[in-house]
Structures are given as C-alpha cells and as structure tokens.
C-alpha positions in Angstrom: 6.7 43.3 -34.2 3.8 42.3 -32.2 1.1 44.7 -33.4 0.1 48.1 -32.2 -0.7 48.9 -28.5 -0.2 45.4 -27.2 2.1 46.6 -24.4 1.0 50.1 -23.8 2.7 51.7 -26.9 1.7 52.2 -30.5 3.5 51.1 -33.6 6.0 53.9 -33.3 6.7 53.5 -29.5 4.5 56.2 -28.3 2.9 55.5 -24.9 -0.8 55.1 -24.6 -2.5 57.0 -21.8 -3.3 54.3 -19.1 -6.5 56.0 -18.3 -7.8 55.4 -21.8 -7.7 51.6 -21.3 -10.0 49.4 -19.2 -8.4 46.5 -17.3 -10.3 44.2 -19.6 -9.2 45.9 -22.7 -5.6 45.9 -21.5 -5.8 42.2 -21.1 -7.8 41.1 -24.1 -7.4 44.1 -26.5 -11.1 44.7 -26.3 -13.6 43.0 -23.9 -14.4 39.5 -25.3 -18.1 40.1 -25.4 -20.5 38.9 -28.2 -20.8 42.6 -29.4 -17.6 44.0 -30.8 -17.9 47.8 -31.2 -15.6 49.1 -33.9 -17.0 52.6 -33.3 -15.1 53.0 -30.0 -12.2 55.5 -29.9 -9.7 52.9 -28.7 -10.7 50.6 -31.6 -10.3 53.4 -34.1 -6.9 54.5 -32.7 -5.7 50.9 -32.9 -7.0 50.7 -36.5 -5.2 53.9 -37.5 -2.0 52.6 -36.0 -2.2 49.4 -38.1 -3.0 51.3 -41.3 -0.3 53.8 -40.5 2.2 50.9 -40.7 1.7 51.1 -44.4 -1.0 48.5 -45.2 -2.7 49.4 -48.5 -5.0 46.4 -49.0 -7.0 48.1 -51.8 -4.0 47.7 -54.1 -4.5 45.2 -56.9 -8.3 45.4 -56.7 -10.0 46.7 -59.8 -13.4 45.5 -58.9 -16.6 45.5 -60.9 -19.4 46.6 -58.6 -22.9 45.4 -59.2 -24.7 48.4 -57.9 -28.0 47.7 -59.6 -28.4 44.6 -57.5 -27.5 46.2 -54.2 -29.8 48.0 -51.6 -29.0 51.5 -50.5 -28.0 50.2 -47.1 -24.9 48.5 -48.5 -23.4 51.7 -50.1 -20.1 52.8 -48.8 -19.6 55.8 -46.6 -18.6 57.9 -49.6 -21.6 56.8 -51.7 -19.8 54.1 -53.7 -21.4 50.7 -54.0 -19.3 48.1 -52.0 -19.6 44.6 -50.8 -21.7 45.0 -47.6 -19.3 43.1 -45.3 -19.1 45.8 -42.6 -15.6 44.8 -41.8 -13.6 47.4 -43.7 -13.2 50.9 -44.9 -13.6 51.9 -48.5 -10.6 52.2 -50.7 -10.0 54.7 -53.4 -11.2 52.2 -56.0 -14.5 51.6 -54.2 -13.4 48.2 -52.8 -13.6 47.3 -49.1 -10.5 47.0 -46.9 -10.7 44.5 -44.1 -10.4 45.9 -40.6 -6.9 45.0 -39.2 -8.2 45.1 -35.6 -10.7 42.3 -36.5 -7.6 40.4 -37.8 -5.7 41.1 -34.6 -8.6 39.9 -32.4 -9.0 36.7 -34.4 -5.4 35.8 -34.4 -4.6 36.6 -30.7 -7.8 35.1 -29.4 -8.1 31.9 -31.6 -4.9 31.3 -33.6 -1.9 29.5 -31.9 1.3 31.6 -31.9 3.6 30.5 -34.7 0.9 28.4 -36.3 -0.3 28.6 -39.9 -3.3 30.6 -40.9 -5.2 29.5 -44.0 -7.3 32.1 -45.9 -9.1 30.6 -48.8 -10.6 33.9 -50.0 -7.5 36.1 -49.5 -8.3 39.2 -51.6 -6.1 42.0 -50.3 -3.0 42.0 -48.1 -4.3 43.0 -44.7 -5.0 39.6 -43.2 -1.6 38.3 -44.3 0.3 41.4 -43.1 -1.3 41.4 -39.7 -0.7 37.6 -39.3 3.0 38.0 -40.1 3.3 41.0 -37.8 1.8 38.9 -35.0 4.1 35.9 -35.5 1.6 33.7 -37.4 2.5 32.1 -40.7 -0.1 32.8 -43.4 -1.2 31.2 -46.6 -3.8 33.1 -48.7 -5.3 31.8 -51.9 -6.6 34.1 -54.6 -7.4 33.6 -58.3 -6.0 36.9 -59.6 -2.4 37.3 -60.5 -2.5 41.1 -60.2 -3.9 40.9 -56.7 -1.1 38.4 -55.6 1.5 40.7 -57.1 0.1 43.7 -55.3 0.1 41.7 -52.0 3.6 40.5 -52.4 4.7 44.1 -53.0 3.1 45.0 -49.7 4.9 42.1 -48.0 8.3 43.2 -49.4 7.6 46.9 -48.4 6.7 45.8 -44.8 9.1 42.9 -44.4 10.8 44.6 -41.5 7.6 44.4 -39.6 6.9 40.7 -40.1 8.2 38.0 -37.8 6.6 35.0 -39.6 6.4 33.9 -43.3 3.5 35.4 -45.3 2.6 33.9 -48.7 -0.1 34.0 -51.3 -0.9 31.2 -53.8 -2.4 32.3 -57.2 -4.9 29.4 -57.4 -8.5 28.4 -57.3 -9.6 27.6 -53.7 -11.6 24.7 -55.2 -8.1 23.1 -55.6 -7.0 23.7 -51.9 -5.6 20.2 -51.4 -3.2 20.6 -54.3 -2.2 24.1 -53.1 -1.5 22.9 -49.6 0.4 19.8 -50.6 -0.2 18.1 -47.2 0.3 21.2 -45.0 -2.2 21.5 -42.2 -3.6 24.8 -40.8 -3.8 25.9 -37.2 -6.5 28.4 -37.9 -8.8 29.1 -40.9 -9.7 32.8 -41.2 -11.5 34.6 -44.1 -14.1 37.0 -45.3 -15.7 35.3 -48.3 -17.1 37.0 -51.4 -20.7 37.9 -51.3 -22.0 36.2 -54.3 -22.2 38.7 -57.2 -22.4 41.9 -55.1 -18.8 42.7 -55.8 -17.4 41.2 -59.0 -13.6 40.7 -59.0 -12.9 39.3 -62.5 -14.4 37.6 -65.5 -12.6 34.3 -64.7 -15.4 31.6 -64.8 -13.7 30.1 -61.8 -14.4 33.3 -59.8 -17.3 32.7 -57.4 -18.5 36.3 -58.0 -19.3 35.4 -61.6 -21.7 32.5 -60.6 -25.5 32.6 -60.0 -26.4 32.1 -56.3 -27.1 28.5 -56.4 -23.8 27.7 -58.1 -22.0 30.1 -55.8 -23.3 28.3 -52.7 -22.4 24.9 -54.0 -18.8 26.1 -54.7 -18.6 27.9 -51.4 -19.6 24.8 -49.5 -16.9 22.8 -51.3 -14.3 25.2 -50.5 -15.2 25.3 -46.8 -15.1 21.5 -46.8 -11.5 21.6 -48.1 -10.5 24.2 -45.6 -11.9 22.3 -42.6 -10.2 19.1 -43.9 -6.9 21.0 -43.9 -7.5 22.3 -40.4 -5.7 20.4 -37.6 -7.8 18.7 -35.0 -8.7 20.8 -31.9 -8.3 24.1 -33.7 -10.6 27.0 -34.4 -11.8 28.7 -37.6 -13.5 32.1 -38.1 -15.4 33.7 -41.0 -16.5 37.3 -41.0 -19.8 37.4 -43.0 -23.0 39.4 -43.4 -26.3 38.7 -45.0 -27.2 39.8 -48.6 -30.4 40.4 -50.4 -31.8 38.7 -53.5 -33.2 40.7 -56.4 -36.5 41.1 -54.6 -34.8 42.6 -51.6 -35.2 39.6 -49.3 -32.4 38.4 -47.2 -30.7 35.1 -48.3 -29.4 34.1 -44.8 -25.8 33.9 -45.9 -24.6 33.5 -42.4 -26.8 30.4 -42.1 -25.4 29.0 -45.3 -21.9 29.5 -43.8 -22.8 27.8 -40.5 -24.4 24.9 -42.3 -21.3 24.4 -44.6 -18.9 24.4 -41.7 -20.9 22.0 -39.7 -21.4 19.7 -42.6 -17.6 19.6 -42.9 -17.1 18.7 -39.3 -16.5 22.1 -37.5 -19.2 23.1 -35.0 -20.4 26.7 -34.4 -18.7 27.8 -31.1 -19.0 31.6 -30.9 -21.1 34.2 -32.6 -20.3 37.9 -32.3 -21.8 41.0 -33.8 -19.3 43.5 -35.2 -20.8 47.0 -35.0 -19.4 49.4 -37.5 -19.5 53.1 -37.9 -22.7 54.7 -39.4 -20.9 57.1 -41.6 -23.2 58.6 -44.2 -25.8 55.8 -43.7 -27.9 58.2 -41.6 -28.2 60.4 -44.7 -29.0 57.5 -47.1 -31.3 55.2 -45.1 -34.4 57.4 -45.3 -35.5 56.7 -48.8 -35.1 52.9 -48.8 -36.8 52.7 -45.4 -39.8 54.8 -46.5 -40.2 53.0 -49.8 -39.5 49.4 -48.7 -38.9 49.5 -44.9 -35.3 48.4 -45.3 -33.2 48.9 -42.3 -29.7 50.4 -42.6 -27.2 47.7 -41.8 -24.4 48.6 -39.5 -23.3 45.2 -38.2 -21.5 42.0 -39.3 -21.5 38.5 -38.1 -18.2 37.0 -36.7 -18.6 33.3 -36.7 -16.2 31.1 -34.9 -16.1 27.3 -35.3 -14.2 24.5 -33.6 -12.9 21.3 -35.1 -12.6 18.8 -32.2 -12.3 19.6 -28.6 -12.8 23.3 -27.7 -10.7 23.1 -24.5 -7.8 21.7 -26.4 -8.2 24.3 -29.1 -8.2 27.0 -26.5 -5.1 25.6 -24.8 -3.2 26.0 -28.0 -4.0 29.7 -28.3 -2.0 32.7 -27.0 -1.8 33.0 -23.2 -3.7 36.1 -22.2 -3.4 36.1 -18.4 -2.6 39.7 -18.2 
C-alpha cells in the first residue's frame, strides 16, 4: 500500500483521468507552494479515497467542547464548536478529524521512507494509519486509554493496508524520553491541542485542562523532548492555527510554536498556509464581523522545521524526480 492516487490509480485500482492532473501535481501530489489549497477537486478526491479506506479517526474521542470561550469563526461546518485547527473535517461527536492528505504530503515531502515518525500529540488514528500505509513507522503518544484502544482497533481493521509498524503509547508526552527508551525519530509530526478550546479529559496531566500560561510551559517542554529525540539532519512539522483569548485577541500560537522549536534547536525552514473549505462559515461570519469585526478563519499554518543541515535532511527524504 502506497497511498491513493500515487501512480495514477486510487485505493481501489481505478485509473485517474490523466487530464485531471497537472505535471507538477503528478510529480509532487500537489504543487509544493507556500499555499496549500484543500478546496481543490483533486485534493478532495484524494481525501475521499483515504477516508474510504476505512479511517475513522473520530473514534475514541468523547471531547468536552468549550464553546463559551470560542469565537463564531471556529465553529464547525455543521454548527458544532470544534478546535479551530482547519486541518480536518468534523466527526459525529463534534471532534475534528485530521486531513489525511496533509499527512501524505508531510510524509512524502519531509519524512524518510522506512523512518520513524514521532507524534507527541497523537489523538486519533489518521496520522498513524497514513504513516503505516506509506511505509513509515509511527509512534504516537496520547494520555487516554480509550483513545489508544480505538486507534489500535483501527490499526487491526486496516492491517492489510499497512506496510510499516504503527503503535501508540498511552503516556504523558512530558515523559517522552521514558516512552522512547533511546529510540530516535526521523520526523516529528503533530497537530497540538489548542489550549482549552477542546477539552479531551479531566486528567490533570492533560494540557487542555491547564490555564494558558501553564499550557505554554508544558507545550514548550514537550517540543524540547521531541526535538531531542529527532535525529540530526531531519525535519519536523506542526500544523497549528492561532487562537483567541477571552477578550477575542489573538495569542499568536504559531509564534509560540516557532519559538519553542527554535529554543530546542530546530530552525523554522518552511511555512505554508493551508486553505480549507468555507463550508457554512459564509452564513455564520456576518454577526461576529458586524459586532466585533472578527474575520472568518479559513486557513491553518503548516510549520516545517529542520534540525541540522537542510540539504542532508532533504537528501534523506523520498525521491520525487517524476
């Protein structure tokens, strides 16, 4: 299994019309520009193929959504309050589901084939399933035993699609060195929790239970552990978006992320904007804009970092010469 549409066919062997793919798209999946447009038909077709494989990343997530703290622009397309990460669709329980095409791009562009992907904020199954399907080993860390159990059921159901080991550790990411036991990662990839905008549990170790200052301190420490575990001359990628404080002012969460990685020894190397579907935002944006001039957010930040030499890091990645 090498993922959908990589060689002109979808997951089920159905051919793709050659005219629907640009030469650059055929070579790189999508053009490697600093704007990634998830609204495009080919992107959506690819996403449907991944989800059609049987990925159900919302399983195991009985989230507690803090709607009173969230601006209207971060509501889901069905009106539910969700984490405003822009990288997923909304599941039946109101939680977000990470876009598998974003995973595919990150892995094929920046993760060495056969290498180990470390995900310190694992959540649902999608990042692990896509990694295993693309021949990358994966280790995700999550606090909640019920989430780990749901992910492992997904792994067993889709075992025939996986060509590399996929595992989740039920642990606190603050203890990453103990979880890894000396293992080193070839790529760090995650979508972190957005402070208390989506509460996952009542566990006091859960970052979503902390006030923003404590959250940022714990977040920086986890990033430091992840970068320490990353091999030299390798990439890392976090998909993040900004969030508002109780007064509605942005907190510059992407900036917090960049500062944490750079303090840990990984420099910012690429920044892309992920543009997502508007959905029902066009119906909901009017009131918050008129009352407070808040813009409806339809993008996400994809931040790529490098530890060590960028050229050596690139040389370790998948060959994409077309």
